[in-house]
N, C-alpha and C positions, 0 to 999 in steps of 0.2 A: 221660754224660758232657761228649759235643761239646757239646751244648744248655746246658750249664748252664755250661762255660767261653765260648760265644757270649754270655752276658748281660749287661748292664752291669756295673758292679763293686757300684754299689748294689742291684741286685738281686740280685744273689747273695749281697752280705753280708746282705739282708732273710731270704732264704730260708736262710742259715746260722743265724739267730737263730731263727726260728721251727724250724726240724729240732731245734736246741739246746732249747728249750723242751720240745716237745713230749717229748723222750726224757728230759727233767730230771722233767714230771710222770709219764713213766712209770715211772720208775724209783724216785719216791717213794713213788708207790701200789702199785709191785709189790708188797711183803713183806705187805701187807693183805689185798689184794683179787685175787692176781694175775693171771697172764697178761694172760686176754681180757678180763678187766674193767677193767683198767690200761689197758688198751691204746686200750678202748673212751671212758673218760672222759679219756683225757689226750686224743684227738684230737678230741672231743666238746669241751672247756674251750679248746685250742687253738682249735679254729673260730670260737668266741666270744670270744677273746681277739682273732683278728684283725679279726671285723667290728666290734668296739669300735674296736679303732686306726686302721683305714681306712677307716671310716665317720664318723671325727673327723676326722683330717689329709688326709682325701681327697677329702671331700664338707663332712661339716657347716665346717669351720674355714675353707677357701677360698671357699664360697660364703656364708657366714652371718658370722661374727666380721670376716674381713677385709674385707670390704662394710659394715661398719661397724652391723650389725644386731646387736648384743651379745645384747642381750635375747631376742629370737626364739633365737638360738645356746644361751643358757643352758636357756630352755626345751624345745628342740628335743632336747637333750644330757640333760637329765635326761629326755627321754620316751624316748628312745632307750634310757640304762642300766636304767631301769624293764622296758620291753619287753623287753631283751636276758635281763633276768634272770630275768625270769617264764617266757621259750621255757628258758632256759638249763636254771630249776629243774624243771619238767617233762618236760626232756627226760631228763634226768638221772634224776630219779622212774619216769619210762615205762621206761628201759633198765633201770634197776637192777630194775623189778616184774615187767617182761616176762621177760628173759633171766636175773638169779641169785637173785631171791627172789620166791617166790610170795605172801607176806603184805604186803601194801599198808603202809606207812608210817603212822601217823598223821597227821593235819592239823597237829599242833604242829610234827612234826617239818618238815613240808612249808612251814611258815612260818618256820621257823629256818633252813632250807634256802636259801629266798628272800632272807633277809637278809643270809646272811652271802653269798648269789652278789650283791645289791646290793655290799656294799663290798667285795669281790674286784672285781668289775667297773669300779667305782669307782676304785680304785687302778689298775688296765691303764685307765682312758681318763686318768688323769692320766700315766702314764708314756707314755703317746703322744706328749705334747708332747716328749718328749727324744727317740723315734724320728725324729718329724718335723725334728727339729734336727741330728742324727743325720743324715740324709737329704740336709738342707739343705748340709749342710756336704760331703758328697764329692760333691753337683751342681755345688758352686761350685768343688771343686777338678778336678774334670774338665773345667769350662769354663774353667780358669785353665792348664791343660794345653792345653789346647785352642787356645787365644790364644798361647801359647808356640810351640804347633808352625807355626800359621800365621804369626807375626811371624817364627819362622827360616824357613818358605818362601817370604814378601815378599823378606827378605832376600836370600835366593837369587835370585830372579827379581828382583831390583832388579839384581843382580849380572850377570846373562846380560843385562839391558836395555841396561845400562852397556857391556858387551863388543861387544855386535851392534853399536847404533850408532856406537862408536868404529873398528871395524874398518869399517863402511862411509863415516864421516869420512876415515880413511886413506885410503881406496879411491880417493875422490875426489878427494883432495887430488894423488893418484897421476894419474887425467886430467886434473886441471886442468893439471900441469905438462906432459905430453904434448900437450894441446888447446893449452895458450899458443904451443908453436913454431909451428904451422900456423894456428890461429884465436883469438888473441886475445878474437875479442867471445864467441866460444862458452866459452873458459874464464872470463870473468868473469860469463855467466850458472851457469858451472857451481858458481865461489866465491858465487855469490849465493843457490844454492839449500843450498849445504851449511850457509851462515850460517843460513839458515831451519831447517833439519834441528837443528842445533847449539841452535838456540832454542825450541824444541819440547822439546828433553831436558834442557837446562841450565838455561831459565830460566821456561818455563810452568808449573815445578813453584811455584815461589816463590811467595810471599805477594806481595809487589811487587820490581820492578826498576827500574832508572834509567832516567829518560823518555829517552835519550841510547840506551839498546837499544831499548825501544819503536820509535823513530822508526826507528833501523838494521832493525829489522823490516818496519816496514809500507814502508819505503824498497825493501827486496830483494822483496820480493811485489809490489810495484807494477812492477819491473822485470821479473819472470819474468810477470805477468798481460801487459806491454807484446808481448811476443812473441807470444802466441796471439790477437793483433788486425793484420789485417791494413795498415790507414793507420794513419799517425801520430795519438796522442792529443795535445789542448793539454791540457798540467797542468800546474801552478802549485801548491807546496806551502809556503807562508808559516809562518814559524814567530818567535818573539818570546816565548820562555820559557827558563826556566835547565834544562839539559841533566841536570843534577844532580837534581831532582825526581825523585822514586820513586812509582809509581802501580803499581796491580795489572796482572798481565800480558794480553796481548789484551784491555784495554779496547777500546783504540783500533778492531780491526781489524774489527769490524761493520762500520761505517758504509764504508770504502773495498774490504770483499768485495763490498758491497751493491752498490754501484757497477759495480762490473765484472761482477756476476754477473748485474744488471738496469738498467742503467744506460746499456749501451754498444751503439750502432747498429755492428757490426761491417763493416756496408757502406756506411756512412758516413765521409765526410774531414773530418768539422767535431764530433769528439766535445769537448769542453772539458770539464774537470775544475777546480774551485778546492779545496784545501785548506789550513785554515787553524787554527793550533796557538797559545793565546795565553795567558797570565797575567796575571788579574786581581783585583785584592781577594783574594790567596793560592788563585784559584781557578783551576783547568784550564778553559779553554774550546775546546771542539774542534770544528770546521765543516767541514761539505761540501758539494758544490755539485755537482749536474750535471746537464745536459742530456736530457730526457727519449727517448729511442729513438723513431723514426719507427713503427717494428716493436718492440712492448715482448715482451721474452723472456718466452715461457710457462715459468709454474712453478709447482708446488702447494705447493711450499714458501714462497711469496714471500710477507714480514713475519715468518716464525717466526725471524730472526736478531733484528730487534731487540726482538719480545717475549722472548727466552730473555737479552739484553741487560738489560733492564730489570726481568726478575728477578734479575738476578746483581746488579745497581746496589741492588735493596731489600735484598739478602742483605749488602753491602757496606755501603754507605752508612745504609740507612732509609730516612727522608724527605730526606734532604738531599744532594738531586741532582735535578737538572733535565733534561731528554729529549726534544726534541723531533722531530717529523718534518711537513713539509710539501712540498705539491704544488703545482705551479702547473701553468698553461697548458704551459708548456716546460721547466720544471726541478723539479728534487727538491733541497729543504734537510734536510739534519739538523745537528740542535745537541745536542751534548752538554757540561755544566759540573759537575763533582766538585771537591772540596774537595782543596786539596796539603797 
């Protein structure tokens, strides 16, 4: 009973149907054939019915009919029914003549039984399509229930994810106010970190964000990266664009991130970075230019950010964008143009 309960619902229903059919055949034959003979015939017939049904819905139909090999499907189905009918006929005759009657039946009776078996198995073959629809319905129902459970779990996880970041934001705000009294510069950095984290939580999941939000994110990122570098950086950020434009989040981040990963010489006092953000002909143009460090940063992931950005741009804009990177003797230039 425990094994039966552990089965999927569709499997339990199928077992229930076959057991019901077995009992129906048994009690139908019982008045004329007796207990043992009725049981043997019920088991034999149920086995052949199952062979026809599952041979069709599990093998012939998915492998031939659904793959548009309909003629071969029909031929295979006819051949299968004839073979199954022949085996069923001789099995029934063998069981009857061996165990229940010592006088063999004449050939005419065997032929009649064969014709009747073909007709019966053909009916079962046609009914197998109903069973297939029946199984498909419960499979779809089960998947729908699983999706609802996953959706409910996702909503629960989303609520948890919202609670935890907001707890962290509140904690950072408290630290900010404490730090502001003793070290205003440190408090400003804490505030920038808080804004970056809020961007990741609230803005990055969106399809598009205001350009002003994206610029603020870049400025906060740059400010936090600067504290990791010993010497001052010469950085200019030129903007000539309406901040109300909307773009996909994190679209401009890759160029800036690459500069601080690969384009900064931490031992140099002459790191120069130029960033421009323009609007021309209803297109956003984003350019970065940085000096190449004398001692390049070794990284096995070099260039993967640009490759990932290109893949994302293909998904967002198709071929309607322009991404260029150019390396000269002393500088690295990157340019991105996308429609607004």
